[in-house]
N, C-alpha and C positions, 0 to 999 in steps of 0.2 A: 418793530423791524424797520430798518432804514429804507428798504426798497419795497415797493408795492407788488412787484412781479419779477419773475426770472429775467424777462426782457430788460426791465429797468436795471436790474443788478448787472447784467452783462454790458449794458450801455454805459453805466456809471456816469451819468450826466454828460454824455458825449465824449468822455475821456476813456471809454472802454477799449478802444483800439490801442491806445498807448499803454494802458494798464496791462491788458492781456498779452500784448506783444512783448512787454518787458518780462512778464512771467514766463512766456514761452522761450524767449532767448536765454533767460537765466536757467531754466530747466535743461535746455539743450546743452548749455555750457557746462553745467554741473555733471550731466550724464557723460559728456565727452571726456571731461577730466577724470571722472571715476573709472570709465572704461579704459582709458590710457594707463592709469595707475595700476589697475588690475593686470592688464596685459604686460606691462613693464615688470611688475613684481613676479609674474610667472616666468618671464624670460630670465630675470636675474637669478631666480631660484634654480632654474634648469642649468644655467651656466655654472653656478656654484656647485650643483650636484655633479656635473661633469668634471669640474676641477678636482672635487673631492675623490671621485672614483679614479681619476687619472693619477693622482698623487698617492 
């Protein structure tokens, strides 16, 4: 194993703050993009359903 303990793993040779913040920012960005896509898809489907029922 490359790390002797969980603390050493989280510290990653004093680069842990950069590594884990990059993971955190990436996770948040992907979650926001996914949520916005799902919400936009629902909105578009609702609008199309309304157009279909109107015509």
